[in-house]
DRENDO-131836 format. One record per atom (N, C-alpha, C, O): atom name; x, y, z. Coordinates in Angstrom, 2 decimals, always signed. Layout:
<recs>
  a       X       Y       Z
 CA       X       Y       Z
...
</recs>
This chain:
<recs>
  a       X       Y       Z
  N  -11.32  +47.31  +13.59
 CA  -11.67  +46.09  +14.22
  C  -10.56  +45.11  +13.91
  O  -10.05  +45.00  +12.80
  N  -10.22  +44.40  +14.99
 CA   -9.26  +43.28  +14.80
  C   -9.80  +41.97  +15.09
  O  -10.14  +41.59  +16.21
  N   -9.85  +41.23  +13.89
 CA  -10.35  +39.90  +14.07
  C   -9.46  +38.87  +14.42
  O   -8.30  +38.91  +14.01
  N   -9.89  +37.92  +15.16
 CA   -8.90  +36.87  +15.64
  C   -8.43  +35.97  +14.73
  O   -9.25  +35.53  +13.93
  N   -7.22  +35.58  +14.66
 CA   -6.72  +34.48  +13.73
  C   -7.08  +33.22  +14.38
  O   -6.84  +32.93  +15.55
  N   -7.71  +32.46  +13.47
 CA   -8.37  +31.15  +13.87
  C   -7.63  +30.02  +13.26
  O   -7.80  +29.78  +12.07
  N   -6.74  +29.23  +14.05
 CA   -6.16  +28.14  +13.62
  C   -6.98  +26.90  +13.04
  O   -7.93  +26.48  +13.71
  N   -6.70  +26.36  +12.01
 CA   -7.46  +25.34  +11.48
  C   -7.33  +24.13  +12.41
  O   -6.27  +23.84  +12.96
  N   -8.52  +23.43  +12.55
 CA   -8.67  +22.26  +13.37
  C   -8.99  +21.09  +12.54
  O   -9.83  +21.23  +11.65
  N   -8.43  +19.93  +12.72
 CA   -8.65  +18.75  +12.07
  C   -8.77  +17.52  +13.06
  O   -7.91  +17.30  +13.91
  N   -9.99  +16.69  +12.90
 CA   -9.99  +15.71  +13.84
  C  -10.84  +14.63  +13.21
  O  -11.27  +14.70  +12.06
  N  -11.05  +13.58  +14.07
 CA  -11.00  +13.40  +15.43
  C   -9.46  +13.40  +15.92
  O   -9.17  +13.90  +17.01
  N   -8.66  +12.93  +15.21
 CA   -7.28  +12.93  +15.68
  C   -6.33  +13.21  +14.61
  O   -6.03  +12.31  +13.83
  N   -5.87  +14.30  +14.50
 CA   -5.01  +14.75  +13.31
  C   -3.61  +13.86  +13.32
  O   -2.96  +13.68  +12.29
  N   -3.23  +13.34  +14.60
 CA   -2.04  +12.61  +14.63
  C   -2.33  +11.16  +14.16
  O   -1.39  +10.38  +14.03
  N   -3.60  +10.78  +13.90
 CA   -3.86   +9.48  +13.30
  C   -4.62   +9.55  +11.90
  O   -5.48   +8.72  +11.60
  N   -4.23  +10.58  +11.09
 CA   -5.12  +10.74   +9.81
  C   -4.53   +9.64   +8.86
  O   -3.33   +9.41   +8.69
  N   -5.55   +9.01   +8.28
 CA   -5.18   +7.98   +7.39
  C   -6.10   +8.10   +6.12
  O   -7.16   +8.73   +6.16
  N   -5.65   +7.46   +4.99
 CA   -6.41   +7.63   +3.79
  C   -7.84   +6.81   +3.91
  O   -7.98   +5.81   +4.62
  N   -8.73   +7.31   +3.21
 CA   -9.99   +6.86   +3.12
  C  -10.73   +6.72   +4.52
  O  -11.51   +5.80   +4.75
  N  -10.44   +7.67   +5.38
 CA  -11.08   +7.91   +6.63
  C  -11.56   +9.35   +6.81
  O  -10.66  +10.18   +6.94
  N  -12.70   +9.74   +6.85
 CA  -13.21  +11.02   +7.03
  C  -12.60  +11.73   +8.24
  O  -12.44  +11.23   +9.35
  N  -12.28  +13.00   +7.87
 CA  -11.90  +13.91   +8.97
  C  -12.82  +15.14   +8.97
  O  -13.38  +15.56   +7.96
  N  -12.93  +15.72  +10.28
 CA  -13.82  +16.81  +10.35
  C  -12.76  +18.15  +10.35
  O  -11.62  +18.17  +10.82
  N  -13.43  +19.17   +9.74
 CA  -12.64  +20.31   +9.75
  C  -13.39  +21.50  +10.26
  O  -14.57  +21.69   +9.97
  N  -12.64  +22.37  +11.07
 CA  -13.36  +23.48  +11.76
  C  -12.42  +24.40  +12.33
  O  -11.27  +24.03  +12.59
  N  -12.85  +25.68  +12.56
 CA  -12.23  +26.69  +13.26
  C  -13.05  +27.00  +14.69
  O  -14.27  +26.92  +14.77
  N  -12.32  +27.31  +15.61
 CA  -13.03  +27.69  +16.89
  C  -13.84  +28.99  +16.62
  O  -13.25  +30.00  +16.23
  N  -15.12  +28.98  +16.82
 CA  -15.88  +30.12  +16.54
  C  -15.93  +31.01  +17.82
  O  -16.48  +30.66  +18.86
  N  -15.23  +32.28  +17.61
 CA  -15.34  +33.13  +18.77
  C  -16.68  +33.92  +18.94
  O  -16.80  +34.78  +19.81
  N  -17.67  +33.59  +18.05
 CA  -18.87  +34.38  +18.10
  C  -18.77  +35.66  +17.29
  O  -17.72  +35.98  +16.73
  N  -19.84  +36.35  +17.23
 CA  -19.88  +37.69  +16.71
  C  -18.92  +38.58  +17.29
  O  -18.78  +38.55  +18.51
  N  -18.22  +39.40  +16.58
 CA  -17.23  +40.28  +16.97
  C  -17.96  +41.79  +16.63
  O  -18.48  +42.05  +15.54
  N  -17.90  +42.60  +17.63
 CA  -18.41  +43.98  +17.57
  C  -17.54  +44.99  +17.94
  O  -16.81  +44.82  +18.92
  N  -17.51  +46.09  +17.25
 CA  -16.57  +47.34  +17.57
  C  -17.42  +48.50  +17.03
  O  -18.16  +48.49  +16.05
  N  -17.18  +49.52  +17.88
 CA  -17.77  +50.91  +17.55
  C  -16.71  +52.00  +17.60
  O  -15.77  +51.94  +18.40
  N  -16.87  +52.92  +16.79
 CA  -15.95  +54.13  +16.69
  C  -16.70  +55.34  +16.45
  O  -17.56  +55.44  +15.57
  N  -16.33  +56.32  +17.30
 CA  -17.02  +57.66  +17.13
  C  -15.93  +58.77  +16.82
  O  -14.83  +58.79  +17.37
  N  -16.33  +59.64  +15.93
 CA  -15.45  +60.70  +15.52
  C  -16.42  +61.83  +15.04
  O  -17.36  +61.66  +14.26
  N  -16.06  +62.97  +15.62
 CA  -16.76  +64.21  +15.10
  C  -18.27  +64.18  +15.03
  O  -18.85  +64.76  +14.12
  N  -18.95  +63.48  +16.02
 CA  -20.32  +63.32  +16.00
  C  -20.94  +62.05  +15.18
  O  -22.15  +61.83  +15.19
  N  -20.07  +61.30  +14.51
 CA  -20.54  +60.14  +13.79
  C  -19.94  +58.87  +14.56
  O  -18.78  +58.77  +14.97
  N  -20.96  +57.92  +14.67
 CA  -20.74  +56.73  +15.30
  C  -20.93  +55.55  +14.37
  O  -22.03  +55.35  +13.85
  N  -19.92  +54.78  +14.15
 CA  -20.00  +53.56  +13.39
  C  -19.90  +52.28  +14.15
  O  -18.95  +52.07  +14.90
  N  -20.82  +51.49  +13.97
 CA  -20.64  +50.19  +14.67
  C  -20.69  +48.94  +13.70
  O  -21.57  +48.80  +12.84
  N  -19.73  +48.11  +13.90
 CA  -19.43  +46.89  +13.00
  C  -19.71  +45.72  +13.76
  O  -19.30  +45.61  +14.91
  N  -20.46  +44.76  +13.13
 CA  -20.78  +43.47  +13.71
  C  -20.34  +42.51  +12.62
  O  -20.84  +42.54  +11.50
  N  -19.25  +41.56  +13.02
 CA  -18.77  +40.68  +12.13
  C  -18.99  +39.21  +12.59
  O  -18.89  +38.85  +13.76
  N  -19.29  +38.38  +11.55
 CA  -19.38  +36.92  +11.96
  C  -18.88  +35.99  +10.86
  O  -18.78  +36.41   +9.71
  N  -18.61  +34.92  +11.14
 CA  -17.92  +33.77  +10.06
  C  -19.01  +33.36   +9.26
  O  -20.03  +32.83   +9.71
  N  -18.75  +33.62   +7.96
 CA  -19.86  +33.18   +6.85
  C  -19.50  +31.77   +6.34
  O  -20.30  +30.85   +6.14
  N  -18.07  +31.73   +6.14
 CA  -17.70  +30.36   +5.55
  C  -16.19  +30.20   +5.70
  O  -15.52  +31.19   +5.99
  N  -15.65  +29.03   +5.53
 CA  -14.34  +28.67   +5.58
  C  -13.85  +27.80   +4.24
  O  -14.40  +26.73   +3.97
  N  -12.96  +28.26   +3.56
 CA  -12.43  +27.68   +2.44
  C  -11.08  +26.92   +2.79
  O  -10.08  +27.55   +3.13
  N  -11.09  +25.65   +2.69
 CA   -9.95  +24.86   +3.00
  C   -9.30  +24.38   +1.84
  O   -9.97  +23.87   +0.94
  N   -7.93  +24.51   +1.75
 CA   -7.06  +23.96   +0.79
  C   -6.45  +22.73   +1.48
  O   -5.75  +22.93   +2.48
  N   -6.63  +21.65   +1.10
 CA   -6.20  +20.50   +1.81
  C   -4.82  +19.85   +1.46
  O   -4.44  +18.85   +2.06
  N   -4.06  +20.46   +0.46
 CA   -2.72  +20.16   +0.15
  C   -2.59  +18.93   -0.78
  O   -1.63  +18.76   -1.53
  N   -3.66  +18.09   -0.67
 CA   -3.51  +16.90   -1.63
  C   -3.99  +17.21   -3.10
  O   -5.07  +17.76   -3.31
  N   -3.14  +16.83   -4.05
 CA   -3.47  +17.17   -5.28
  C   -4.75  +16.65   -5.79
  O   -5.24  +15.67   -5.23
  N   -5.37  +17.22   -6.84
 CA   -6.68  +16.73   -7.42
  C   -6.42  +15.50   -8.37
  O   -7.35  +14.80   -8.76
  N   -5.05  +15.27   -8.73
 CA   -4.79  +14.14   -9.55
  C   -3.73  +13.31   -8.79
  O   -3.32  +13.57   -7.65
  N   -3.36  +12.30   -9.54
 CA   -2.22  +11.57   -8.90
  C   -1.08  +12.42   -8.46
  O   -0.57  +13.18   -9.29
  N   -0.57  +12.37   -7.12
 CA   +0.49  +13.23   -6.83
  C   +1.78  +12.87   -7.31
  O   +2.71  +13.67   -7.23
  N   +1.95  +11.59   -7.85
 CA   +3.14  +11.06   -8.34
  C   +3.45  +11.59   -9.91
  O   +4.51  +11.38  -10.51
  N   +2.42  +12.26  -10.38
 CA   +2.55  +12.82  -11.78
  C   +2.85  +14.10  -11.85
  O   +2.85  +14.68  -12.94
  N   +3.16  +14.77  -10.62
 CA   +3.40  +16.25  -10.54
  C   +2.17  +17.16  -10.52
  O   +2.33  +18.35  -10.79
  N   +0.94  +16.69  -10.20
 CA   -0.30  +17.59  -10.24
  C   +0.19  +18.83   -9.20
  O   +0.97  +18.71   -8.25
  N   -0.42  +19.91   -9.60
 CA   -0.16  +21.05   -8.69
  C   -1.61  +21.54   -8.14
  O   -1.68  +22.23   -7.12
  N   -2.66  +21.18   -8.81
 CA   -3.91  +21.77   -8.26
  C   -4.33  +20.93   -7.12
  O   -4.31  +19.70   -7.19
  N   -4.72  +21.62   -6.00
 CA   -5.09  +20.94   -4.80
  C   -6.42  +20.95   -4.45
  O   -7.14  +21.86   -4.89
  N   -6.92  +20.02   -3.69
 CA   -8.32  +19.68   -3.23
  C   -8.66  +20.91   -2.38
  O   -7.85  +21.44   -1.62
  N   -9.95  +21.34   -2.58
 CA  -10.43  +22.40   -1.90
  C  -12.07  +21.96   -1.22
  O  -12.91  +21.31   -1.83
  N  -12.18  +22.42   -0.10
 CA  -13.58  +22.20   +0.65
  C  -13.93  +23.61   +1.00
  O  -13.13  +24.45   +1.41
  N  -15.38  +23.79   +0.77
 CA  -15.90  +25.01   +1.21
  C  -17.03  +24.81   +2.16
  O  -18.03  +24.18   +1.81
  N  -16.90  +25.29   +3.28
 CA  -17.92  +24.92   +4.41
  C  -18.56  +26.25   +4.89
  O  -17.94  +27.30   +5.08
  N  -19.86  +26.05   +5.04
 CA  -20.66  +27.24   +5.49
  C  -20.39  +27.36   +6.92
  O  -20.44  +26.35   +7.62
  N  -20.06  +28.65   +7.48
 CA  -19.78  +28.69   +8.88
  C  -18.47  +28.17   +9.30
  O  -17.63  +27.82   +8.46
  N  -18.29  +28.12  +10.44
 CA  -16.97  +27.56  +11.08
  C  -16.64  +26.14  +11.12
  O  -15.51  +25.76  +11.42
  N  -17.74  +25.24  +10.77
 CA  -17.52  +23.88  +10.74
  C  -17.97  +23.41  +12.19
  O  -18.35  +24.23  +13.02
  N  -17.91  +22.09  +12.44
 CA  -18.36  +21.43  +13.69
  C  -17.18  +20.82  +14.34
  O  -16.40  +20.20  +13.62
  N  -16.96  +20.91  +15.58
 CA  -15.80  +20.16  +16.34
  C  -16.11  +18.66  +16.10
  O  -17.27  +18.25  +16.13
  N  -15.06  +17.87  +15.85
 CA  -15.18  +16.50  +15.80
  C  -15.55  +15.89  +17.12
  O  -15.10  +16.36  +18.16
  N  -16.41  +14.77  +17.10
 CA  -16.76  +14.13  +18.25
  C  -15.56  +13.40  +18.85
  O  -14.65  +12.94  +18.16
  N  -15.63  +13.35  +20.11
 CA  -14.63  +12.50  +20.92
  C  -14.44  +11.21  +20.27
  O  -15.40  +10.67  +19.72
  N  -13.19  +10.61  +20.28
 CA  -13.02   +9.24  +19.71
  C  -14.02   +8.31  +20.17
  O  -14.57   +7.61  +19.31
  N  -14.37   +8.17  +21.47
 CA  -15.29   +7.23  +21.96
  C  -16.82   +7.49  +21.75
  O  -17.69   +6.77  +22.24
  N  -17.07   +8.59  +20.97
 CA  -18.39   +8.92  +20.50
  C  -18.72   +8.70  +19.02
  O  -19.83   +8.93  +18.54
  N  -17.56   +8.19  +18.27
 CA  -17.70   +8.07  +16.98
  C  -18.18   +6.55  +16.58
  O  -17.77   +5.60  +17.24
  N  -19.07   +6.38  +15.50
 CA  -19.45   +5.15  +15.11
  C  -18.16   +4.07  +14.91
  O  -17.14   +4.53  +14.39
  N  -18.18   +2.87  +15.26
 CA  -17.08   +1.97  +15.21
  C  -16.61   +1.85  +13.70
  O  -15.42   +1.69  +13.42
  N  -17.57   +1.95  +12.77
 CA  -17.14   +1.90  +11.33
  C  -16.95   +3.28  +10.84
  O  -17.89   +4.07  +10.91
  N  -15.80   +3.63  +10.34
 CA  -15.51   +4.98   +9.84
  C  -16.35   +5.32   +8.60
  O  -16.55   +6.49   +8.26
  N  -16.86   +4.22   +7.91
 CA  -17.86   +4.57   +6.79
  C  -19.01   +5.22   +7.21
  O  -19.68   +5.85   +6.39
  N  -19.37   +5.15   +8.47
 CA  -20.45   +5.81   +9.13
  C  -20.19   +7.18   +9.58
  O  -21.09   +7.89  +10.03
  N  -18.91   +7.56   +9.46
 CA  -18.49   +8.92   +9.95
  C  -19.08   +9.92   +8.87
  O  -18.87   +9.75   +7.67
  N  -19.78  +10.91   +9.36
 CA  -20.30  +11.86   +8.36
  C  -20.19  +13.41   +8.90
  O  -21.17  +14.00   +9.35
  N  -18.99  +13.95   +8.80
 CA  -18.90  +15.32   +9.19
  C  -19.57  +16.33   +8.30
  O  -19.49  +16.22   +7.08
  N  -20.26  +17.38   +8.90
 CA  -20.86  +18.32   +8.05
  C  -19.98  +19.18   +7.37
  O  -20.42  +19.70   +6.34
  N  -18.69  +19.48   +7.78
 CA  -17.68  +20.01   +7.09
  C  -16.53  +19.21   +7.29
  O  -15.98  +19.21   +8.40
  N  -15.99  +18.39   +6.15
 CA  -15.01  +17.50   +6.21
  C  -14.34  +17.03   +4.94
  O  -14.82  +17.35   +3.86
  N  -13.22  +16.26   +5.03
 CA  -12.43  +15.76   +3.96
  C  -12.02  +14.40   +4.21
  O  -11.84  +14.00   +5.36
  N  -11.85  +13.61   +3.09
 CA  -11.17  +12.24   +3.19
  C   -9.93  +12.30   +2.26
  O  -10.09  +12.65   +1.09
  N   -8.80  +11.99   +2.71
 CA   -7.73  +11.97   +2.05
  C   -7.71  +10.68   +1.21
  O   -8.28   +9.69   +1.66
  N   -7.05  +10.63   -0.08
 CA   -6.88   +9.64   -0.93
  C   -5.62   +9.11   -1.09
  O   -5.48   +7.94   -1.47
  N   -4.53   +9.94   -0.81
 CA   -3.16   +9.70   -1.00
  C   -2.40   +9.98   +0.39
  O   -2.64  +10.90   +1.17
  N   -1.51   +9.04   +0.52
 CA   -0.58   +9.10   +1.78
  C   +0.44  +10.36   +1.33
  O   +0.76  +10.69   +0.19
  N   +0.81  +10.89   +2.56
 CA   +1.55  +12.09   +2.37
  C   +3.12  +11.84   +2.40
  O   +3.78  +12.34   +3.31
  N   +3.70  +11.12   +1.45
 CA   +4.92  +10.68   +1.33
  C   +5.75  +11.88   +1.22
  O   +5.27  +12.95   +0.82
  N   +7.09  +11.75   +1.57
 CA   +8.11  +12.89   +1.41
  C   +8.23  +13.32   +0.00
  O   +8.37  +14.50   -0.30
  N   +8.17  +12.32   -0.90
 CA   +8.42  +12.63   -2.33
  C   +7.24  +13.34   -2.94
  O   +7.33  +13.91   -4.02
  N   +6.17  +13.29   -2.23
 CA   +4.88  +14.06   -2.74
  C   +4.76  +15.47   -2.02
  O   +4.04  +16.37   -2.46
  N   +5.45  +15.55   -1.00
 CA   +5.23  +16.86   -0.17
  C   +6.55  +17.63   +0.05
  O   +6.82  +18.10   +1.16
  N   +7.34  +17.75   -0.98
 CA   +8.56  +18.62   -0.86
  C   +9.48  +18.17   +0.23
  O  +10.26  +19.00   +0.70
  N   +9.48  +16.90   +0.69
 CA  +10.24  +16.51   +1.72
  C   +9.75  +16.41   +3.05
  O  +10.37  +15.78   +3.90
  N   +8.54  +17.09   +3.30
 CA   +7.96  +17.31   +4.60
  C   +7.23  +16.06   +5.10
  O   +7.14  +15.86   +6.31
  N   +6.72  +15.24   +4.23
 CA   +5.90  +14.04   +4.69
  C   +4.40  +14.54   +5.20
  O   +3.57  +13.77   +5.69
  N   +4.22  +15.81   +5.02
 CA   +2.85  +16.26   +5.50
  C   +2.17  +17.13   +4.27
  O   +2.82  +17.77   +3.45
  N   +0.86  +17.03   +4.31
 CA   +0.08  +17.75   +3.23
  C   -0.10  +19.23   +3.97
  O   -0.47  +19.33   +5.14
  N   +0.21  +20.31   +3.16
 CA   +0.08  +21.58   +3.92
  C   -1.65  +21.94   +3.71
  O   -2.33  +21.72   +2.71
  N   -2.00  +22.45   +4.79
 CA   -3.42  +22.74   +4.86
  C   -3.55  +24.21   +5.21
  O   -2.87  +24.72   +6.10
  N   -4.47  +24.89   +4.47
 CA   -4.63  +26.30   +4.87
  C   -6.26  +26.43   +4.92
  O   -7.03  +25.76   +4.24
  N   -6.61  +27.41   +5.86
 CA   -8.06  +27.66   +6.08
  C   -8.18  +29.11   +5.83
  O   -7.50  +29.85   +6.54
  N   -8.99  +29.64   +4.86
 CA   -9.37  +30.92   +4.77
  C  -10.77  +31.30   +5.32
  O  -11.81  +30.98   +4.76
  N  -10.70  +32.03   +6.47
 CA  -11.99  +32.21   +7.19
  C  -12.59  +33.64   +6.55
  O  -12.01  +34.73   +6.60
  N  -13.85  +33.38   +5.97
 CA  -14.54  +34.58   +5.51
  C  -15.37  +35.15   +6.65
  O  -16.07  +34.39   +7.31
  N  -15.34  +36.44   +6.90
 CA  -16.10  +37.17   +7.82
  C  -16.94  +38.06   +7.06
  O  -16.49  +38.70   +6.11
  N  -18.20  +38.12   +7.46
 CA  -19.12  +39.29   +6.82
  C  -19.33  +40.24   +7.93
  O  -19.83  +39.93   +9.01
  N  -18.91  +41.48   +7.58
 CA  -18.90  +42.51   +8.52
  C  -20.12  +43.50   +8.12
  O  -20.07  +44.07   +7.03
  N  -21.10  +43.68   +8.89
 CA  -22.19  +44.50   +8.64
  C  -21.90  +45.79   +9.52
  O  -21.48  +45.70  +10.68
  N  -22.17  +46.99   +8.90
 CA  -21.84  +48.25   +9.69
  C  -23.09  +49.12   +9.51
  O  -23.81  +49.08   +8.52
  N  -23.25  +49.88  +10.53
 CA  -24.23  +50.89  +10.62
  C  -23.63  +52.06  +11.10
  O  -22.53  +51.99  +11.66
  N  -24.35  +53.38  +10.92
 CA  -23.90  +54.56  +11.56
  C  -25.08  +55.37  +12.01
  O  -26.21  +55.15  +11.57
  N  -24.81  +56.33  +12.91
 CA  -25.84  +57.17  +13.46
  C  -26.38  +58.14  +12.48
  O  -27.35  +58.81  +12.83
  N  -25.88  +58.32  +11.28
 CA  -26.28  +59.21  +10.20
  C  -27.08  +58.56   +9.06
  O  -27.35  +59.17   +8.02
  N  -27.47  +57.17   +9.34
 CA  -28.23  +56.45   +8.47
  C  -27.48  +55.73   +7.33
  O  -28.14  +55.20   +6.44
  N  -26.11  +55.70   +7.31
 CA  -25.35  +55.08   +6.26
  C  -24.89  +53.76   +6.89
  O  -24.63  +53.71   +8.09
  N  -24.77  +52.57   +5.96
 CA  -24.36  +51.38   +6.51
  C  -24.05  +50.53   +5.26
  O  -24.04  +50.95   +4.10
  N  -23.83  +49.43   +5.62
 CA  -23.38  +48.47   +4.42
  C  -22.84  +47.14   +5.07
  O  -22.99  +46.87   +6.27
  N  -22.19  +46.34   +4.14
 CA  -21.62  +45.14   +4.54
  C  -20.35  +44.93   +3.69
  O  -20.32  +45.25   +2.50
  N  -19.31  +44.38   +4.33
 CA  -18.07  +44.03   +3.61
  C  -17.69  +42.70   +3.92
  O  -18.18  +42.16   +4.92
  N  -16.85  +42.07   +3.16
 CA  -16.30  +40.85   +3.39
  C  -14.81  +40.89   +3.75
  O  -14.02  +41.52   +3.05
  N  -14.44  +40.23   +4.82
 CA  -13.06  +40.23   +5.19
  C  -12.58  +38.73   +5.11
  O  -13.40  +37.83   +5.25
  N  -11.33  +38.50   +4.90
 CA  -10.80  +37.12   +4.83
  C   -9.48  +37.03   +5.67
  O   -8.66  +37.94   +5.69
  N   -9.34  +35.91   +6.32
 CA   -8.01  +35.79   +7.12
  C   -7.57  +34.30   +6.88
  O   -8.37  +33.37   +6.94
  N   -6.31  +34.16   +6.60
 CA   -5.85  +32.86   +6.34
  C   -4.88  +32.29   +7.54
  O   -4.10  +33.02   +8.15
  N   -5.01  +31.09   +7.76
 CA   -4.18  +30.43   +8.85
  C   -3.80  +29.03   +8.21
  O   -4.52  +28.54   +7.34
  N   -2.64  +28.40   +8.67
 CA   -2.12  +27.19   +8.10
  C   -1.86  +26.22   +9.15
  O   -1.73  +26.56  +10.33
  N   -1.78  +24.95   +8.71
 CA   -1.17  +23.88   +9.44
  C   -0.74  +22.73   +8.51
  O   -0.56  +23.02   +7.33
  N   -0.58  +21.55   +8.86
 CA   -0.35  +20.62   +8.11
  C   -0.54  +19.25   +8.70
  O   -0.52  +19.11   +9.92
  N   -0.73  +18.13   +7.81
 CA   -1.27  +16.92   +8.28
  C   -0.40  +15.76   +7.64
  O   -0.16  +15.76   +6.43
  N   +0.00  +14.93   +8.35
 CA   +0.71  +13.77   +7.99
  C   -0.38  +12.65   +7.74
  O   -1.08  +12.26   +8.68
  N   -0.51  +12.18   +6.60
 CA   -1.50  +11.14   +6.26
  C   -0.88   +9.77   +5.94
  O   -0.14   +9.62   +4.97
  N   -1.20   +8.78   +6.78
 CA   -0.81   +7.40   +6.51
  C   -1.79   +6.55   +5.94
  O   -2.80   +6.96   +5.38
  N   -1.45   +5.26   +6.10
 CA   -2.44   +4.32   +5.63
  C   -2.48   +3.08   +6.62
  O   -1.52   +2.79   +7.33
  N   -3.51   +2.47   +6.61
 CA   -3.78   +1.34   +7.47
  C   -3.73   +0.01   +6.44
  O   -4.32   -0.09   +5.36
  N   -2.90   -0.89   +7.03
 CA   -2.74   -2.13   +6.10
  C   -3.10   -3.54   +7.02
  O   -2.81   -3.56   +8.22
  N   -3.62   -4.48   +6.49
 CA   -3.93   -5.63   +7.29
  C   -2.64   -6.58   +7.04
  O   -2.20   -6.67   +5.89
  N   -2.09   -7.25   +8.04
 CA   -1.08   -8.06   +8.00
  C   -1.53   -9.41   +8.28
  O   -2.07   -9.59   +9.37
  N   -1.38  -10.47   +7.40
 CA   -1.72  -11.82   +7.87
  C   -0.57  -12.51   +8.53
  O   +0.53  -12.48   +7.98
  N   -0.73  -13.06   +9.57
 CA   +0.32  -13.72  +10.41
  C   -0.08  -15.26  +10.54
  O   -1.20  -15.58  +10.95
  N   +0.85  -16.17  +10.18
 CA   +0.70  -17.49  +10.52
  C   +1.11  -17.75  +11.86
  O   +2.32  -17.78  +12.09
  N   +0.21  -17.96  +12.86
 CA   +0.64  -18.18  +14.13
  C   +0.72  -19.69  +14.39
  O   -0.31  -20.36  +14.35
  N   +2.00  -20.27  +14.68
 CA   +2.26  -21.56  +14.83
  C   +1.42  -22.23  +15.83
  O   +1.01  -23.37  +15.65
  N   +1.16  -21.57  +16.85
 CA   +0.32  -22.09  +17.94
  C   -1.25  -21.97  +17.74
  O   -2.02  -22.20  +18.67
  N   -1.65  -21.62  +16.56
 CA   -3.06  -21.41  +16.29
  C   -3.67  -22.89  +16.15
  O   -2.91  -23.79  +15.81
  N   -4.83  -23.13  +16.37
 CA   -5.44  -24.41  +16.15
  C   -6.24  -24.21  +14.80
  O   -7.32  -23.64  +14.67
  N   -5.47  -24.79  +13.84
 CA   -6.08  -24.47  +12.48
  C   -7.20  -25.46  +12.07
  O   -7.93  -25.26  +11.10
  N   -7.27  -26.60  +12.94
 CA   -8.30  -27.59  +12.51
  C   -9.22  -27.75  +13.74
  O   -8.79  -28.22  +14.80
  N  -10.50  -27.35  +13.57
 CA  -11.21  -27.51  +14.93
  C  -11.46  -28.91  +15.27
  O  -11.66  -29.80  +14.45
  N  -11.43  -29.06  +16.61
 CA  -11.68  -30.43  +17.08
  C  -10.34  -31.27  +17.05
  O  -10.36  -32.43  +17.46
  N   -9.19  -30.71  +16.58
 CA   -8.05  -31.52  +16.40
  C   -6.84  -30.91  +16.96
  O   -5.76  -31.50  +16.88
</recs>
């Protein structure tokens, strides 16, 4: 049985990832994968489905400027849920609540990311494959497949501007 490689998905917009704003994590679920093989009168049928996805988010568990090497992990049951469209999200990101998600806390500066300016992200998709045979033997095995991507994480800053044309005094 050949299981599909499932690229990691991050949203609602991986191009606009910023610190302290939740992101959804998911892989496209191809559904149950089934395969059968017969040889010398024995037929084995395998049904595989996604059980969980373990994400390594690339961001260190401690201050990245101190050389921390352990990275944040997220474990999600099943494939996760596709991020809502941007116009379907609550206006306040504090109200975003992905069932499988992550919130970055550190900007992905080049000095922190071996010069790439992006946190490396890997997703290990765990499949449970249940198998049966026509001779009464069966069982279950776990298979894992890795895929990778990266994400550039920035930050939003408020900038105060003194507008010389602004009316600073009401009524005046």
